[in-house]
C-alpha positions in Angstrom: -13.5 12.2 6.2 -11.2 12.3 3.2 -11.0 11.6 -0.5 -11.6 7.9 -0.1 -15.2 8.2 1.3 -18.4 8.5 -0.6 -17.6 5.5 -2.9 -20.2 3.0 -1.6 -22.7 3.1 -4.5 -19.9 3.2 -7.1 -18.2 0.2 -5.5 -21.5 -1.6 -5.1 -22.2 -1.1 -8.8 -18.7 -2.1 -9.8 -19.3 -5.4 -7.9 -22.4 -6.1 -10.1 -25.1 -5.0 -7.6 -27.6 -2.2 -7.6 -28.7 -0.2 -4.5 -32.3 -1.5 -5.2 -31.1 -5.0 -4.6 -30.1 -4.3 -1.0 -32.8 -5.3 1.3 -31.2 -5.0 4.8 -28.4 -2.8 6.2 -26.8 -3.5 9.6 -25.3 -0.4 11.2 -23.0 -0.8 14.2 -23.7 2.8 15.2 -25.1 6.1 13.9 -22.0 8.2 13.5 -21.7 10.1 10.3 -19.1 7.8 8.8 -21.7 5.0 9.0 -24.9 6.8 8.0 -23.6 9.4 5.6 -24.2 7.2 2.5 -27.8 6.3 3.2 -29.3 9.4 1.6 -28.7 11.2 -1.7 -30.3 14.6 -1.1 -33.9 13.8 -0.1 -33.8 10.3 -1.7 -33.1 7.0 0.0 -30.0 5.4 -1.6 -31.3 2.0 -0.8 -35.0 2.3 -1.5 -35.9 -1.3 -0.6 -33.7 -1.7 2.5 -34.6 -2.1 6.1 -32.0 -0.5 8.3 -31.1 -2.3 11.5 -29.3 -0.6 14.4 -29.2 -1.2 18.1 -32.1 0.4 19.9 -29.7 2.1 22.4 -28.1 4.0 19.5 -31.4 5.1 18.0 -32.7 6.1 21.5 -29.6 8.3 22.0 -29.0 9.8 18.5 -32.6 10.3 17.5 -33.6 11.8 20.9 -34.6 15.5 21.0 -33.4 15.6 24.6 -29.9 14.3 23.6 -29.7 16.9 20.9 -30.6 19.7 23.3 -28.1 18.5 25.8 -25.3 18.2 23.3 -22.6 20.9 22.9 -23.3 23.2 20.0 -20.4 21.8 18.0 -21.8 18.2 18.3 -25.4 18.9 17.3 -24.6 18.4 13.6 -23.9 14.7 14.3 -27.3 14.3 15.8 -28.9 16.1 12.9 -27.0 13.9 10.4 -28.3 10.8 12.2 -31.9 12.0 12.2 -31.7 13.0 8.5 -30.2 9.7 7.5 -32.2 7.3 9.5 -35.7 8.7 9.8 -36.5 8.2 6.1 -35.9 4.5 6.6 -38.2 4.3 9.6 
């Protein structure tokens, strides 16, 4: 999404906070521009956080049926949502 993305943790630290201090995250939806910063490889970026998101979004984006019904070029978005959210569940 461009050179200005991926700065969340650096900006958080520059503000005087550590990811470990974040205890809740509220996501409006599970598109990659919102969930992309939740994981660093296999590690949760916010190890003490509870992630809150509308059930309708999790029902859709984390659904195996939705993944199977999605066009091939869109499946990576479902996979990104699953990879980013399930470690917090």
